[in-house]
C-alpha positions in Angstrom: -24.6 11.4 53.7 -21.5 13.9 52.6 -20.1 13.7 49.3 -17.5 16.1 49.6 -16.1 18.0 52.6 -13.8 20.7 52.5 -11.5 21.8 56.2 -9.5 25.2 56.3 -9.2 25.6 52.4 -6.5 28.2 51.6 -5.0 29.8 48.3 -2.6 32.7 48.2 -1.3 34.8 45.2 1.9 36.9 45.0 1.0 40.2 45.1 2.5 43.7 44.4 5.6 44.6 46.5 5.8 40.9 47.7 2.3 41.2 49.2 0.3 37.9 49.5 -3.4 38.1 48.0 -5.7 35.8 50.4 -7.6 34.4 47.5 -9.7 31.9 49.8 -8.5 31.9 53.4 -9.3 28.9 55.8 -12.5 28.0 53.8 -14.7 25.2 55.0 -17.9 23.7 53.8 -19.6 20.1 52.9 -21.8 19.3 49.9 -24.1 16.4 50.4 -25.0 13.7 48.0 -27.9 15.0 45.3 -27.2 18.6 46.9 -26.8 22.1 45.3 -24.8 24.6 47.4 -24.8 27.8 46.0 -21.5 30.2 46.5 -22.5 33.5 46.2 -20.3 36.9 46.7 -19.1 39.8 44.9 -16.5 39.6 42.1 -13.5 39.1 43.8 -14.4 37.6 46.9 -12.7 34.3 45.7 -15.4 32.3 44.7 -14.5 31.0 41.5 -10.9 30.4 42.8 -12.5 28.1 45.3 -14.5 26.3 42.7 -11.5 25.7 40.9 -9.1 24.8 43.9 -11.8 22.1 44.6 -10.8 20.1 41.7 -7.2 21.5 41.8 -6.7 23.3 38.6 -5.2 25.7 40.8 -3.3 23.9 43.5 -4.5 25.5 47.1 -2.0 26.0 49.8 -3.4 24.2 52.5 -6.1 22.7 53.7 -8.1 19.3 53.2 -10.5 18.4 50.4 -12.2 15.2 51.3 -14.3 13.6 48.6 -15.9 10.0 49.5 -13.6 9.7 52.4 -10.5 10.5 50.3 -8.3 13.8 50.9 -7.7 14.5 47.5 -5.1 17.2 48.6 -2.4 13.8 49.5 -3.6 12.2 46.1 -0.7 12.3 43.7 -1.2 13.6 39.9 -1.3 10.6 38.5 -3.7 8.9 40.7 -5.7 11.8 40.8 -6.7 12.0 37.2 -8.9 8.4 38.7 -10.7 10.9 40.6 -11.5 13.4 37.8 -14.1 11.4 36.1 -16.3 11.9 39.2 -15.5 15.9 39.4 -16.4 17.8 36.3 -17.0 21.5 35.6 -18.8 24.1 33.7 -16.8 27.5 32.8 -18.2 30.6 32.4 -17.6 31.4 29.1 -19.4 28.7 26.9 -17.5 29.8 23.5 -13.8 30.5 25.4 -14.0 26.7 26.7 -14.5 25.3 23.7 -12.2 24.2 21.0 -13.1 26.2 18.1 -11.0 23.6 15.8 -13.1 20.6 16.9 -16.5 19.3 15.6 -18.8 19.9 18.9 -19.0 15.6 18.6 -15.2 15.4 19.4 -15.4 18.4 21.9 -18.1 16.3 23.7 -16.1 13.0 23.0 -12.8 14.2 24.3 -13.2 13.3 28.0 -14.1 9.4 27.1 -11.0 9.7 24.5 -8.6 11.1 27.6 -9.9 8.4 29.9 -9.9 5.7 27.3 -13.6 5.1 28.1 -15.2 2.7 25.0 -14.2 2.3 21.5 -14.8 4.3 18.4 -18.4 3.5 17.9 -19.8 3.4 21.7 -18.0 7.3 21.9 -20.5 8.3 19.2 -23.5 6.9 20.7 -22.7 8.6 23.9 -22.0 11.7 22.1 -25.6 11.1 20.3 -27.1 10.4 23.9 -25.7 13.5 25.3 -26.5 16.0 22.9 -30.3 14.4 23.5 -29.8 14.7 27.3 -29.0 18.7 26.9 -31.9 19.1 24.2 -29.6 19.2 20.9 -30.0 17.9 17.5 -28.3 14.6 16.9 -26.7 16.4 13.6 -25.0 19.0 15.8 -22.4 16.5 16.5 -21.1 17.5 12.9 -20.7 20.9 13.5 -18.2 23.4 15.1 -18.8 25.7 18.4 -18.9 28.9 16.5 -22.2 27.7 14.4 -24.3 27.8 17.8 -25.5 30.4 20.4 -24.5 31.5 23.3 -27.2 28.9 24.7 -26.7 26.2 23.0 -22.9 26.3 23.5 -22.9 26.2 27.0 -25.4 23.1 26.5 -22.6 21.6 24.4 -20.5 22.5 27.4 -22.9 21.0 29.9 -23.0 17.8 27.5 -19.2 17.5 27.9 -19.1 17.7 31.4 -21.6 14.9 31.6 -19.6 12.4 29.5 -17.9 10.5 32.2 -20.8 10.5 34.7 -19.3 12.9 37.3 -21.1 12.7 40.8 -19.8 16.2 41.6 -20.4 19.7 39.2 -19.0 22.8 39.4 -20.9 25.3 37.6 -18.6 28.5 37.5 -21.0 31.4 36.7 -22.0 28.9 34.2 -25.3 31.1 32.9 -23.9 35.1 34.0 -22.4 35.3 30.1 -26.2 34.7 28.9 -29.0 36.6 28.3 -31.9 36.9 31.0 -34.4 34.2 28.8 -31.7 31.8 27.6 -30.3 31.9 31.6 -33.7 30.4 32.9 -33.5 27.9 30.3 -30.2 26.6 31.4 -30.8 26.8 34.8 -34.2 24.8 33.8 -31.7 22.1 32.3 -29.3 22.1 34.9 -32.6 21.2 37.6 -33.5 19.0 35.3 -30.2 17.2 35.1 -29.9 17.1 38.7 -33.2 15.3 39.3 -32.2 12.8 36.2 -28.7 11.9 37.6 -28.7 12.2 41.0 -25.8 15.1 40.8 -24.1 17.0 43.4 -23.7 20.5 42.4 -21.7 23.6 43.7 -23.6 26.5 42.0 -21.0 29.5 41.8 -22.6 33.0 40.9 -22.3 36.7 42.0 -26.4 36.4 41.2 -28.7 35.8 44.4 -31.9 35.4 42.5 -30.3 32.7 40.1 -28.5 30.9 43.3 -32.2 30.9 44.9 -33.4 29.2 41.7 -31.2 26.6 42.0 -29.7 25.8 45.3 -30.5 23.7 48.4 -28.1 25.6 50.6 -26.2 28.8 50.1 -22.6 30.2 51.1 -22.3 33.6 51.0 -18.5 34.9 50.3 -16.7 37.8 51.6 -12.7 38.6 50.9 -11.9 35.1 50.6 -14.2 33.7 53.6 -17.3 32.7 54.2 -19.6 34.7 56.2 -22.5 33.0 56.5 -24.1 29.5 55.3 -27.7 28.0 55.5 -30.8 26.5 53.6 -31.5 28.8 50.6 -34.8 29.6 52.1 -33.2 31.2 55.6 -30.3 32.7 53.6 -32.8 34.8 51.8 -35.6 35.1 53.4 -34.2 35.6 57.2 -30.3 36.3 56.3 -28.3 37.4 59.2 -24.8 38.5 58.6 -25.1 42.3 57.2 -23.2 42.1 54.2 -25.7 39.0 53.0 -28.3 41.3 54.0 -27.0 44.1 51.7 -26.5 42.2 48.6 -30.0 41.1 48.8 -31.3 44.7 49.3 -29.3 45.1 45.9 -31.6 42.6 44.5 -34.2 44.5 42.3 -37.8 43.0 43.5 -41.2 44.5 42.0 -43.9 45.7 44.4 -41.4 46.8 47.1 -40.8 50.5 47.6 -38.1 52.1 48.2 -38.7 53.0 51.5 -39.2 49.2 52.6 -35.7 48.2 51.2 -33.0 47.0 53.4 -29.9 49.4 54.0 -27.7 48.8 50.4 -24.1 48.2 50.8 -21.7 51.4 50.3 -18.0 51.5 50.1 -15.4 49.2 48.0 -13.8 45.8 49.6 -10.8 46.2 51.4 -7.4 45.3 49.5 -7.3 41.4 49.5 -3.1 41.9 50.0 -4.1 44.1 52.9 -7.1 42.9 54.8 -8.2 45.1 57.7 -7.7 43.9 61.6 -10.8 42.0 62.7 -13.8 41.5 60.7 -12.9 42.4 57.0 -16.3 44.1 56.3 -16.4 46.3 59.4 -15.6 49.2 57.2 -19.1 49.0 55.3 -21.2 47.6 58.1 -23.9 50.0 59.1 -23.8 48.0 62.7 -20.0 47.6 63.1 -19.1 47.6 66.8 -15.3 48.2 68.3 -14.7 44.3 68.7 -15.7 44.1 64.7 -11.9 46.6 64.5 -10.3 44.2 66.6 -11.2 40.2 66.5 -12.0 38.2 63.3 -15.8 36.5 63.9 -15.7 32.6 63.2 -18.1 30.7 61.3 -20.4 28.8 63.7 -24.2 28.8 65.4 -25.9 31.9 66.2 -27.6 32.1 69.7 -30.7 30.9 67.7 -29.1 28.2 65.8 -31.1 26.5 62.9 -29.4 22.6 61.3 -26.4 23.7 59.3 -27.0 27.9 59.5 -23.3 29.4 60.6 -22.8 33.2 60.8 -19.3 34.8 61.0 -20.5 37.9 62.9 -20.2 39.3 66.3 -23.7 40.5 66.0 -24.8 36.7 67.0 -22.0 35.2 68.5 -23.3 32.9 71.2 
């Protein structure tokens, strides 16, 4: 069952000299119930803007965000508050996203207070339940965010995001600010919570090894567009788009000689305020053809389609 369906979502920002920067351009994707969709790409590709647009933390310019059959783009601000209970986000910085003046108990209870859920006693009980769920002691509620390590603060942020029992969670680079050893603990926690709570998650990261660990499907973004989407196994083991192949080539792997690795990506992404015609990746692509410089490829199944797998590349156009 499809929980969230995004159609032709676009978000722009004003650029220098009156230019328009396409942060997210005509993105379409879906997230099923109890599914983790990974979104990966280089810094600046638009993946965080996409995540925030899904919750209307930044207002998209165009497109549809259909959640359980309702287009959230047509819902007024007052009515949209009802849907905020089902749509929550974990931010990248576990310290900057927590109010340092409030105790952890108040930070976690704040969504319950804003949405007028329960009374003071039931909120305290819910906070204790959430702290236990994310692996923190009950006395954490009386302490302040600065008294905790980075990994513990991210557990607090996760507890706050789960307070209202959401159906969809946006994890925006939620482990990138943590040490590698702590990353694995938080990833395992998110995986466990997904199983316990039947969560659907959009997991945003620039790290393919992290994305592979948690995702059922993966969407690869480049310059504001999705260039490939498919199952995690297909994306990681048999990538089609040259950009996806280059991203995977940049992941360090034990036991693989340099001569056996795929060709790494070279050059810099184009200016999003002045994207090139045709395929935006053509100036960095080792397989560039004349058509790539003139015609933008559409995201569609290739000549050998797999269920749900699509690629925006002329090499695979039917």
